[in-house]
Each structure stands twice: as structure tokens, then as C-alpha cells.
C-alpha positions, -999 to +999 in steps of 0.1 A: -836-743+037-848-712+055-862-716+090-861-679+096-874-654+071-844-637+053-847-599+050-810-589+047-803-602+012-797-639+018-817-665-002-811-699-018-797-684-051-772-662-033-761-692-012-757-713-043-735-686-060-713-682-029-709-720-024-699-723-061-673-695-057-658-714-027-659-747-047-685-763-025-705-785-048-726-805-023-740-790+009-771-787+030-775-752+043-800-743+070-805-707+079-818-705+115-816-667+118-819-637+095-783-631+082-765-609+058-744-621+028-713-611+046-722-632+077-728-662+054-694-657+037-677-655+071-693-688+081-682-705+048-646-692+053-646-702+089-623-674+100-646-652+120-666-657+152-693-634+164-693-625+201-719-608+222-715-570+225-722-545+253-725-508+244-714-485+272-726-449+268-707-424+289-717-388+298-754-396+303-755-367+328-754-343+297-783-361+279-819-350+279-848-374+287-858-376+250-822-387+241-822-413+269-856-426+255-840-431+221-810-449+237-834-471+256-845-487+223-810-501+217-803-536+228-773-545+250-764-511+263-756-496+297-756-458+302-731-445+327-716-413+339-680-419+350-676-383+363-706-387+387-701-425+391-737-432+380-747-467+370-712-482+374-726-512+394-750-520+366-721-519+342-701-544+362-731-567+366-738-565+328-701-574+321-703-604+345-735-616+328-723-611+292-691-630+299-709-658+317-686-655+347-694-661+383-677-653+415-672-679+442-658-668+475-636-689+498-641-692+535-613-706+557-626-725+587-634-702+617-628-670+597-649-646+577-653-652+539-627-635+516-648-611+496-616-594+481-603-622+459-631-644+445-624-675+423-638-668+388-656-697+371-675-697+338-712-703+343-719-719+309-708-753+321-726-752+355-695-754+376-693-779+404-675-779+437-649-802+421-642-777+393-639-750+420-614-771+439-594-778+408-593-741+400-577-735+434-552-764+432-552-798+415-542-817+446-572-806+467-595-833+454-572-861+466-580-852+502-615-838+497-641-848+522-670-824+516-677-787+512-699-763+532-717-739+509-736-707+516-755-688+490-782-693+463-772-728+454-776-741+489-811-753+500-804-742+535-777-720+550-751-735+553-754-768+533-729-797+534-722-807+498-703-832+478-680-827+448-710-828+423-729-798+439-735-771+412-725-736+424-741-703+416-728-667+414-715-653+447-717-686+466-693-690+496-675-723+498-655-738+527-636-770+517-631-797+543-604-823+539-602-859+550-582-866+581-556-893+580 
């Protein structure tokens, strides 16, 4: 069954031949995107995974405007110049986005936040304060009272939160323990 139009050589007959070669006699195949025959074989074999890509083009300082316009038509790219240190911040942000990572900063009570060593969490699972605490140390949750959060996930600055509060990139978290 084709949900997406196939323009790269895949069709029902090709799928049937490939399945027969891999001794698959009964299967329901749904193609949700336009794929090549090689991609279909990779899925049948189950030994490959496709990951997102980010193309980094260096030496953009030596390119003309016309060449940059051509590059601009490519998906998932970041042009940089390492010699002149152009666009390195955009490269770092793109890497963080593509890897679905987020930085959560810690703040000891009465001190400034520690911006040098953030705790790295994956944003695919919508990390909570509890996951943040467990990343620091497994025993923190036993004495956990509440957390004070600054940043985009807080409705007001600062916000007192429980363990189920969902964090966002570059939030600042101060953990408060129970006394006694």
C-alpha cells in the first residue's frame, strides 16, 4: 500500500520480489514516504538505521553570493568560516537542536547559576525535574521537597515546582531538600 507517491523506483512489484528473495511470504507493507529500493532492503534486513544529518560548509568567506544562494537551497546545512569564526554560534545551536539535547543549569542556594557545566538531557522525552535530579544523583529524590525554576518553562520568575514539572532548554534549577 502506497500512502506517499513513489518516484525513486519502489512499487508493489519490486516489494514483492524483494520479500520473496528474503523468504517473506506474508506481509503487509505500507510506504509512508518516498523511498529507494536500497532503503527498503535496509528495512527488511533490519541492520541499518537512518539518522538526521547536518552539513557543515567551511570557508564561506571565499564563496561568492551566487554560490551561497546555491548552498541555501540545500536542507540541513550550516555555512561557517572557522578562520574568521563566522556562524559558529549557529552551528552549535543546530547541533543541539538536531541531537534533541537541552542544557539545564544548576543553581546552589544563595549563589549564582553555574553556566560552565550544564546538565545535558534529551528533549525527546520532555524531561522533568525528577529526571534532572536522577541525572545528578539517584539519592536526591529521597529527600526532594521542591525545585525552584527560572527560564522558559516557568510561568513566573522564579517558580516553585514539583518533581513532575517539565523543563525546557537553558532552564536554571535549584533543588530544595526536605529537612529532618
